[in-house]
N, C-alpha and C positions, 0 to 999 in steps of 0.2 A: 334674766334679771329683768326687770322695769325700765320701762326708759328714764322713769324718774334716781331709780340705784345707777345706770349705767351715767345721766349725768353729774347725778354727788361723787361718784368715783375717778371718773373723770375732773372735776371738779379738786376735792381730797388730793390729784397726785399734779397737775398745775402745779397746787399754791404748795407741795412738797417739791418742786424742783425748781420752781422762781424762788424758792429759801435757800439751798443746796446752790442756786446761783450768786445769789448776792453775799455768801458768805465764803464761795468760795475766791467773788472779784473783792472780796473787802480783806481776806487772808493775801493775794495776790499784791494788795495796795503794801499791805506791812513791810515796813525796812528790820526789821529782828531787830527793834527799841530796842541794840545796841547789847542785846544781848550776844556775845561771842558763840559758833559755831565748835563746838568738837572741844578737843585742847592747844592749846601753843606747842609748834615747833620749841623741841627742848632736848636734853640725852635723857637716856635714861632709861624706866619702861614704870609703865602703870602697873600694876597689877588687878587683877581679877578673881577672885576668890565664890564660886557655887562648891554649894554642901548640899549632899541630897545624904536620906536618913530615907531607910523604908519604913521605920519601924520596928521591923524584926530584929535588932541588933548586928543591922546591914548594912550599910551608904557607901559611900561614895565623896572623898574632897579634892574637888578640883581648880588649884592655880594658873592661871593662861598670866602669860607678862606681853604687854603689848608696848610696840617700844616708840617710842617721843619723837622719834629723825621720822620723818613722811618717806623719804627714799630707803632708810632702813627696815618699816612696813615693807611700800612697794615686794623689794626684794624677797619678801619671804612667800608671797604668792611667784612668783619664777620658782616652776623647780632648777634644782642643780648642777642639770646632765640637759638643760638645754643650749640649742649650742647652736654657734650663730649658720644662721639658712640661708644661705647661696644660690640665689636662678642663672645663672652662668649656661650658656646651652652645650652638653656636654655632647662629644661625636663620635 
């Protein structure tokens, strides 16, 4: 690599790095512009449907029910057999 191409590659990399930092700082200052994240807590479920077709007559359809209550949603990730763990000293 000649020195000119090395300088040119370094200059381009510096411009790309500066632009990336500029974009990240601009996004960090943005306060979501009033757009809510997720869905509001409530009762009931949100249904998500996904369809898959292989094109040869086979396929799959899946419906997932996601609870709108945050506590119920969190309980879905805890195993049913999760017991209470104690840290008692056994002698």
